[in-house]
C-alpha positions in Angstrom: 22.0 62.4 60.2 18.5 63.5 61.1 18.1 65.8 63.8 15.8 63.7 65.7 13.7 60.7 66.4 17.4 58.5 66.4 18.3 55.9 68.8 21.8 56.8 70.1 24.2 54.8 71.7 27.0 57.1 73.3 30.3 55.4 74.6 31.6 57.4 77.7 28.7 59.5 77.6 28.2 60.5 81.4 31.3 62.9 81.7 32.8 65.6 79.1 32.1 66.1 75.3 29.9 62.8 75.7 27.7 64.0 78.4 27.2 67.7 76.6 26.2 65.6 73.2 23.8 63.2 75.0 21.9 65.9 76.8 21.7 67.8 73.1 20.6 65.1 71.6 18.1 64.2 74.1 16.7 67.8 73.9 16.5 67.7 70.2 14.3 64.7 70.8 16.3 61.6 70.3 16.3 58.3 72.7 19.6 58.0 74.4 21.7 55.0 75.7 24.8 55.8 77.5 27.8 53.6 78.8 30.5 54.5 80.9 33.1 52.8 83.5 32.2 54.8 86.7 28.9 53.9 87.8 28.3 57.1 90.2 28.7 59.1 86.9 26.0 57.0 85.6 23.9 57.6 88.3 24.3 61.5 88.5 23.1 61.0 84.8 20.2 59.4 85.4 18.9 61.6 88.1 19.1 64.5 86.4 17.8 63.0 82.9 15.6 60.1 83.8 14.7 59.2 80.1 18.6 58.2 79.5 19.3 54.4 79.6 22.8 53.8 81.3 25.1 50.8 81.8 28.3 50.1 83.2 30.7 49.1 80.7 34.3 48.9 80.4 35.1 49.3 76.8 38.7 48.1 77.3 37.1 44.9 77.9 36.2 42.5 74.8 33.4 40.6 77.0 31.9 44.2 78.0 31.9 45.2 74.5 30.0 42.1 73.3 28.0 42.5 76.5 27.1 46.1 75.4 26.3 45.4 71.9 23.9 42.8 73.0 22.2 45.1 75.9 21.7 47.9 73.7 20.1 46.0 70.5 17.8 44.5 73.2 17.5 47.6 75.1 16.5 49.7 72.2 15.9 47.6 68.9 15.6 51.0 66.9 19.4 52.0 67.6 20.5 53.4 64.5 23.5 55.8 65.8 26.6 54.8 67.5 28.8 57.3 68.6 32.5 55.8 69.5 33.5 59.0 72.5 35.1 56.8 74.8 38.9 57.8 75.4 41.7 58.3 77.7 45.0 60.5 77.4 47.8 60.0 79.4 50.8 62.0 80.0 53.9 59.6 79.3 57.7 60.0 79.0 58.3 56.7 77.1 62.0 57.0 77.9 60.6 56.4 81.6 57.3 54.8 81.2 57.3 51.2 83.2 53.9 50.2 83.0 52.8 48.4 79.8 49.7 47.7 81.3 48.4 51.5 81.2 49.9 52.3 77.9 48.3 49.1 76.4 45.1 50.2 78.2 44.9 53.6 76.4 45.6 52.1 72.9 42.6 49.3 73.6 40.1 52.3 74.9 41.0 54.6 72.2 41.4 52.3 69.4 40.6 48.7 69.8 37.1 49.6 71.5 35.9 51.9 68.6 36.9 49.4 65.7 35.5 46.6 67.5 32.4 47.9 68.6 31.9 49.3 64.9 32.2 45.4 63.6 29.8 44.5 66.2 26.9 47.2 65.6 27.0 47.3 62.1 24.9 43.9 61.3 22.2 46.0 63.1 22.9 49.2 62.1 22.8 48.6 58.3 19.1 47.6 59.0 17.8 50.5 60.6 16.6 53.8 59.0 19.0 56.7 58.4 22.0 54.8 60.3 25.2 56.8 61.5 28.2 56.0 63.1 30.1 59.2 64.6 33.5 58.9 65.5 35.1 60.8 68.0 38.7 61.9 67.0 40.9 64.9 67.9 43.1 67.9 66.4 46.1 65.9 67.4 45.2 62.8 64.9 47.1 65.5 62.5 49.7 66.9 64.5 50.4 65.2 67.9 51.1 66.3 71.2 54.7 64.9 72.1 53.7 64.8 76.0 50.7 62.5 75.0 52.5 60.4 72.5 49.9 57.4 72.6 46.7 59.2 72.4 47.9 61.2 69.8 48.9 58.0 68.0 45.5 56.2 68.7 43.6 59.3 67.3 45.5 59.5 64.5 45.1 55.9 63.7 41.2 56.2 64.4 41.2 59.1 62.1 42.4 56.6 59.4 39.8 54.4 60.4 37.1 56.4 59.6 38.1 57.3 56.8 38.6 53.5 55.2 35.3 52.6 56.9 33.2 55.5 55.2 34.9 54.3 51.9 34.2 50.9 52.3 30.3 52.1 53.4 30.0 53.8 50.3 26.6 52.5 48.8 25.4 51.4 52.2 22.6 53.1 54.5 25.0 54.2 57.1 26.6 57.5 57.4 29.9 57.7 58.8 30.8 61.2 60.5 33.9 62.2 62.3 34.0 64.8 65.0 37.3 66.5 65.6 37.6 68.5 69.0 40.1 71.2 69.8 41.4 71.4 73.4 38.0 71.0 75.5 37.6 72.0 78.9 37.3 68.5 80.3 39.0 66.3 82.5 40.4 64.1 79.8 43.9 63.1 81.0 42.8 64.5 84.8 41.3 67.6 86.6 43.1 70.9 85.5 44.6 69.7 82.4 42.2 71.4 79.9 41.0 74.4 81.5 42.7 76.2 78.6 40.4 74.6 76.2 37.1 75.8 74.5 34.0 75.3 76.9 32.5 72.2 76.4 28.9 73.7 75.7 30.5 75.6 72.7 31.8 72.6 71.2 29.2 70.7 71.5 26.5 73.4 70.5 28.7 73.6 67.4 28.5 69.7 66.4 24.8 69.9 67.0 24.8 72.8 64.2 27.3 71.2 61.7 25.3 68.0 62.1 22.0 69.8 60.7 24.0 70.7 57.7 24.9 67.4 56.8 28.5 67.7 57.5 30.8 64.7 57.7 33.7 66.0 59.4 33.3 68.3 62.2 36.1 70.4 63.6 36.8 73.5 65.6 39.1 76.2 66.4 42.6 74.2 66.4 41.3 71.3 65.2 39.9 73.1 62.3 43.6 74.6 61.5 45.6 71.2 62.0 42.9 69.1 59.9 43.1 71.2 56.7 47.1 72.3 57.2 49.7 71.7 54.5 52.5 69.6 55.6 54.7 72.3 55.8 51.7 74.1 58.1 51.8 71.0 60.3 55.2 71.0 60.8 55.0 74.3 61.9 51.9 73.9 64.2 54.0 70.7 65.6 57.0 72.6 66.5 55.0 75.6 68.3 52.7 72.8 70.1 55.8 71.3 71.6 57.8 74.0 72.7 59.7 72.8 76.0 58.8 76.1 77.7 55.0 76.4 75.9 52.0 74.9 77.9 50.4 72.6 75.6 47.5 75.1 74.9 46.4 74.0 71.6 45.9 70.3 71.6 
């Protein structure tokens, strides 16, 4: 992926990792489009960075995903990079959870949306110069946090999808890149749950540096360890990560 002169759409780009990447891509000389569910956060982003184009969009809704693709391509015909970043994390006790709608929403946002958006944007991306799709997964793609079972499962599925997508697009102009965060200090799952994590700016800086090298997988810290671990190592990490008395601090 080239460092500048891209036109990049980032889902969930008004906060957290998405925002940190949007700001760095903008600084590097790229045109940025961002979508998110919270209009107030998008307004904050535009006040700080008027050059960024924004759209309110709930990627959990099929109609919003279709409308997002139509808007982005119309607004910026040179769009050549899709960053599937939007995601939610819920702490769920499956024996006690009574609200399927909330569980289904987590699955749809974390998995259905990036798969569908990829399918929607691919016909356009294949016609662009140096196109790329960046999927944001997780270190939990490789070893789950039992307290966040749906999130962990959807990220494992998105990792698998990314591998298959890259293989299917071999010989096409579209580069497929996986960004694999460790725990990052954002409000994912709710304020205060990830204050133990890597500072978001530190992780975003690492991503930008690795993109310059042409990396197809970008992990850091815990996610670097888990994404390269053997099965025996993964079993040991799972036991450590999910000890009842241990704060889930390495996700």
